[in-house]
Residue, then its C-alpha position, 0 to 999 in steps of 0.5 A: m771308576l764305573a759301576h758294573l752295568q745292571y739291567s735293573n738300573c735307571y738312568c736319565a738324560t742330562s742337559r748334554l743330550p742335545d750335544l750328542w746330536t749336534d756334535a758330529a765328533l761326539m756322535e761318530e765316537y758314540l756310534r763306534t763305541c756302541a756298535l755291536s759290529a764295526a762293519s754295521p754300526p747303527s744309524p745316528l738317528v736310531a742310536y740317538r733315539f735310544a740315548a734319548a729314551f733314558q728317563h726316570g723310572t725306565t730301566v736299562k732292561d725296559l729300554c732293551l726290550r722296547f728297542g730290541v737291543p742288542f739284536q735289532l738295533k745292533i747296539d751294545p747296551q753295556a758299551t752304550v751306557q758306559f759311554l753316555v755316563v762318561r760323557g755326561v749325556i746320561r746319569r744314574v738315578h739312585r733309589f732310596p727306600y724309606w720305611r715308616q711303621p704305622a702303629g699296629q700294622e704287620c710289616k712284610v719287610p724282613e727285620l734285617l732290612r727295616p733299619l736300612f730303609t731310612g731314605g739315606k741308603s741307596y739300593d746299592e748300599i743296602c744290597c751290599r750290606v745284607g750280603g750281596m742281595s740282588q736289587t731284584t730281590l730287594q725290589k720284591f720286598i719293597e713292592c709287597e710292603p705298602n709302608v715303604a716309599v722309594i725316593s729317586k734322585 
């Protein structure tokens, strides 16, 4: 089962990335799958560069803006991510917030979230537990609190 694509998710390339370039059958399937239109698929080099750009800290949204996806490259980002994850070419990078409260400092994180910032619960799990909060909203709380660190793995 695959999670629904969120443009705020981060992915990184795996050791299978070179296979995408060297395995002609895999590349052909990739181009068929990720093309917005069967009549005009992206070039192999362009499609490979897009796949190779997935790295820690870079969101799907960042890559789409950088590469002009879907319009300039004619790549369907949802189909691309799904194909690359299923084939093991990229993997999801999960983020785990960890909060430490220094004595005597005011905290900007809502009381409801603090017990969840243990470093053991991912953004996905926290967002589900607090009634469907978006990852963007969660990220805003985390960015405004200097005592929250985010572990990516």
